[in-house]
N, C-alpha and C positions, 0 to 999 in steps of 0.2 A: 537255682537261678542264678546268675551269675550276681553277687553284691562284693564290692570293695569297698575293702574298711577303710581308714584311716585311723593316726596311732596317735592324734593326739585331743584336749578339749576344744571345745569350741563356742565363739560368741557371735549369736544374731540378732541383727538389730530389726526391732518390729516397728511398725507404726503405731500402735498401742502405747506399749510398755517400754521401750526402750531398749535397750539391750539386754536380752535374755542367754543367760549361759548353761551351756551342757556338760557334761562329763567326757570324757571318752565314750563309754559303752551308749549312752543313751544319744551322743555323734551319729555314732556308726549304726543305731536302730532309724534313723534321717536318712543315712545311706542305703536301707534298704528299698529294692526295686518294688516292695509292695506299698513302704510308706510312700516312696517317691511318687506313686501313682495317685498318689492324695493331692499333687500340686494340677491335676488334669480334671478334677471333679469339683466345681462350684458348690460354695458353702448355700447361698442361696437362690439357686437351684435356676428358674428363668427371671427374678426378679431385676436383674438387668434389661428385661424388659421392656422395666418400666423405669426402673433408677440404672440409671449406664454407668455408674461407677459399683456398683454389686455385684461385682466377678469375683472376686476374692474364694480361695480356696480354703478345703479343707486342711491342707499342709499347714499353712496360718492358724489359723483356727485350733488345731491339731498344739502347735509351741505355742499358742496363747493360755490353750486348757491349761499345759504344762508348767506357764511360768506362774499363773492363781494359784494354780497347787502348792508350788514353793512358798506361796507370800501368804497363803492360808494355813502352813504349818510353821512356819516364822511364829506369824502370829500365835497360834497356838500353845507355841512352845513357849511362848514368852506369857501368855496370859494365863495357863493354865498350870498346876502343882504337877500335873500327870505327866510323865517324859514320854517321848515317843521313841520307841526304838530306832538304830540306822536302819538295820530288814526291817521294818512296816514303812517308815521312810522314801526307800529309795524303790519299794513294790509299789506306793505312791505314785511316786515321780513317774515309774516309769507306766504303771495303769493308765494315767492325766495323756499318757505321751501317746498311747495307742487307742485310746478310744475309740478313736475313728474307722481304725485302720478295714473294717470290713466294709467300708459307705456302697452304693451302690453307685452307678452315675447321676448326674443330676439331684444329689445328694437325698430330701426325703421323695420325691418327687416318684421316683418308680416304684422306691421302697414301701409306699401307703397303697398305693395301687394294686401292684400286686401280694401287699401283705410278706412283705419281706422283714428280717430283721438284721441289720447292721452289726447290733452289736452281736449277738448268736455267731452272725459270718465273722466278726473279728473276734473272736475266742477260735473258731474253728482256724483263720487263717495262722495263728498263732501260733495254737496246738500244732498245727500240719504244715508247720514250714519250718525252716532253719530258725527261725527265731527262738524258738523256744530254748532247742539245744544253745545257743549263742547266749540267753536269760539264764538258763539254768547253770549252765558251764562257770557264771559269772556273778553267783551266788543269788541267783533272783529266785524269789515261789512263784512260778507262772501260774501253778492253778490258785493261789491268792491275787494277784492279776485279774484274771481273767473273769473269776470271781466279783472283782470290785468292778469292773468295766460293764458286766450284765446284773450290776444290782442283785446277786446271789449271794454275795458276803453278810456268809451270818456272825463273825465272830470268832477268834481262835478262843478267848478267852472276855471276862466281864468287860474288859474296861475299852471295849475297841471297835464300837458299833462305828464312830468318827469314819474310820475307815472306808466304810460305806456311804455314809453318809456325802462328802469330802466331793463324789463326784456325781453322788445318786440321790437327791432331794428336792428340796424347793429351792434353797441357796445351797447349790451347790457350781463348782469351777467352771462349766459345762455353761451353766444357762449365763453365769455373770461375764465368760468371756462370748458369747454371740449377742448377747445383746450391745455391750460395748463396741461391736466388730461392725454389727449387722449397720448399727446406727450411723457408726462413721464411716463404711464407705460407702449407704446411701444415700447420706445426706442430710439425713432427717433427725431431728432432735430428742428422740422419744427415750431413748435404749440410752440416753448419758446418764449414768446412776451415781449414786456418792460411795463409790466402790473403796477410798480409802476407808470410810468412815465403817462400813460392814466388814474391812477385814480387820481395822484396827477393834472392832469389836467382841470379837469372834473367840469360842474358848471352849473348852470340855469340861463335860460334867456326871459325870458318873458313865463316862465312857460313852456319850452322845456327846453333839454339837449343840450348844446354846448361842445365843445371842444376848449380850448388854441388854437392859431395857431402853436406855438412855439411845439405840441405835434404830427406834419400832420407826422413828419416821422412814430413815434411809432404804427400811428392807420394806415398807406400805409403798412408796418410794420405787422402787424393784419389780413389786410385785405388779403395780400399776404400768410397768415402762414398758412388762412383757407383755400385759395386756394388750395395750398402745399398739405396742411391734404386730401382733398377729392381725389388730383391725387394719393396721396399715402399709404391710409390709409384705408380712408370709400370708396372707390370702387380701392382697388389692384385687382388687375386681380382672384388673388387663390378665394379670402375673396368673390368678389362678384360672384364666381362661385359656391362657398357655400351657397348662400342666393338664388343662381337659385335654386340651387339639393333643399335646404328645402321648399321652397315654392314651388315646383314642386310635392315632397314626399307628405306634406301637404293639397294638389288639390286631385290629386288621391287615396289619403285615404280616405279625404270626400267625394271621388264622388263613392267609391268603399264600400263605410259604412263600413269600416273593423270595426274589433270589439273591440270596446274602443275604437272608437277612434272620437269620437264626441266632435269634438271644438267648440266650440260655438265662434263666433268673432262680435259681436254688438259694437256699437259707444257708445250704452250705457246698461251696465251689470247689471242686474234689480240684478240678484244672487250676491249681494255682499258678502257670505259666499261663494257661489260658487266662486270667481273671486280672494279670498284671495290667494288661491290653483291656480291658474293659470298663471305661472311663467316659466321662461327656463327649469328647474328640473321636475316640471310635462308633459312638453310638449314632453320632449326626453325619461322619463321615459313613455309614452305612445310610443312611438319610437321605444325604444326598447321593446317592448313587445307586439308589432306587429311583429317588425323582428324574435326575438322569436317562438314564433308561426306558421307563414307564413316559416321559415325554417324547418318544423318539417312534415307541410300537406305535403300528400304522396296520390294520386297522386297533385299537384297543380294546381288550376282555371287559365285560360289564363293571367285573369289581376290581379295573384298574378304573376306569372312567369314577367311578363313587370314591378312591381311595385318593387319586392326584389331586382334586381341589384341597383337599385337608394336607394333602403334605407340602403341596406350595404355599397355601396359609399360614402355615406354620414356621415355614423355610423364609418368609418372605416376613414377615412379621403385620399380618394380616387378621389379627384376633377375634373369634368370635365375638359378635355387639351381645350386652348385656340384656335380655328383656325386662327381666324383673328382679329384684333385691328385698330381701326381707331381712332384718336385722330384731333382734331384741333379747335382753338378760332378763334368765326365765331360769325360775329357782330350782338346783338339782335334783337331781332322785333322791327322793329319802332325807331332802336334807331339812324338814318340815319337821321329822323327828325330834331334830335335834335344836333345832333353833323356830323361832318363829318367825321366818320367810315366807312372806309374803309372795304370790304369784303373777302376772299378765297372764293368766287360764286363758281370755278372751286371743289374746295373740298366738298363744301355742297351739290353741287346738284352731284358728285359722289355718298357721301352720302346717301343722303338721294334715290337716285334710287335703288343702292342696297338695303336698308330696304324695299323699296316697292317688288323687286325683292323675298328678302330672304322670305318676311313675305308671299308671293304667293307659294313660293315651299314649305315652311312647312304646308300651309293649304293643298296642292295637297298630300302630304308624309307624312301623321298625324302618321306612324306607327315612325316615326322621333324624335315624339316631347319627345318621353323619349330618345330619344340619343345626341338629339343636343339641347343647351340650344341658346338663343337671347338674347342680353339686348340691347335696344337702350336707355342710361341712360336719365333720367331728366338733362337737359345743368345745369353745377354751373359756377354763375357767379360772382362776386368780391363783388356785392353790392345788398343786394334784395331793398335796400330804391328807386335804380336809377330808374328816373322819366320817363322810357319807359311806364314802370306801368297805369302814369295818364293819356296816352293817350285812353286807353282804355275804353270804353262805359261800363264796370262795374260800379253797383253804388258804389262801395269800392274803385275805385281808385287812393284815396286822399291820402290812406294811408301811401302812398310814403312818404310823406311829417312828418309823424312819426316815420317811420324807419330809414330815412337816417340821413347820419352824419351831422352836421351842425358845423362851425367852428366860432368862434366868433374874432374879429381884437380887438388891441388895441383902437378903437376909436370906438368901440361897433358897427359896422355892422356885418350883419351876411352873408353866405354865406355856400352852399351844398358844401363838399368834394368835390364830380366829378367834382365842377364846378374852383375850387384852381390847377392854373397852375403849382404849385408846387408842387401837387400831383399824383403819378403815379397812383391814380384809375381818375385822369384826362383822362389820356392816356388810361385808358381799359374799365374805367365803360362800355362800351357801348361795350361789346364784352362777348362771355359764353364760354365756355369749353365743348366741346360736343363730347364723346365717342359713338365709337358703338361697341361692344362685341358679337362674337358667339364661343362659346362653345360646345366640343362636349365629347360623353364616344367610342363610335367607330368610325373608321377611313373612314371608305368604302364611306364615303358618301362627305369625306371630299374634295377630287378633284374635288367632281362636285361643291361643297361649292366655292372651291377658283377659278373656272374658271368665276361662276357670277364675281367674283369680277374682274378679270382680265381684261374686255371690259371697266370698269369704271378707273381703273387706265389705258390706253387707253386714254381712250379718257381726261383723266383729264392731262398728260403729253403734249397732242395734242395740 
């Protein structure tokens, strides 16, 4: 594919960090058509249906992650007695810049629904395109870059696990940037974290990222901010309704083999020329084209009669209404084997039994799948590095050791932040926020669904 390169270093002005400097090689990666594609993929999916300013892109986020990686490296070199090689440094910078190049339209909306992985696709995009040859010709290690992006980096030597942790851990530059940036563009305060204090107090100890004890409160704030942003922005009821409507619409259109609506979603795009144009704009254009042609059909086939109202509701911002929502902090699976974590057992059982009955009811009332959408969200936890995962039989369970945040004390001893009794995470790390929501577009089934829940409310109160 055509790639017009430039021959100089560049500076880009960013809303969050000010001027960001890139050398000529990094600047040329920005010029690549597969990277420019990220300008047409919104970072926050359909959150702009709720927060009008939340329209920024994966392109801006990628440059922000690159800048934070530079700041981390600067602090690590200042704070740590260990040196970082120039090769490792430039590979890290490039991994930060390229970490989202494999993203699908509307960010995580399609990815979660169709079981895709943008990091694995990103690895494939880098290895299968002329990006690989360009990086190798300029002295980059493409294997290291890709394994850092996917979180598979295991280290070439004892003291370089920080290479993986900078981009894949509970306190990584990816999370720090998107919290700051999402908060800024959505216009809400929850993600305004103390970045300077965190960055100033990170270092490397025995090859691993650690934070100084005096920054515990800033890290607590960061972890709580992440939870607040999930609850208020990422899983906002109206934004979530449009996520569900979009996924239902895409599914129905694919099943009906709608004309000009053949969106292939493999985890590895062999056709990179086609992938270059697979973005938010191209998918929306196909939906508009379908709506325009389907609206003019006379008579309309039964399948079109079912899809058309959903298509119209999505395009013209008529969200499915929320029938029911139940949310509760529940103890994470197996957490009681690590600490004495109490559970809201009645609430958990109510939600579980209601979910089972609702799924059975929807299976028997197939037509309702066009008017009722159901979302049992993946539980949101404070820390993905909480070691309950280490009790799993999964061979990869040890990864929590690299994802969890470590604290270093003045005497040189280290501990995980969830073990620190003065950290809020000590009390909250064993819990996940679990939410179930049911949406509808027609209200004739509302009473029937509400009656299902009433008996569980009664059981919960007894």
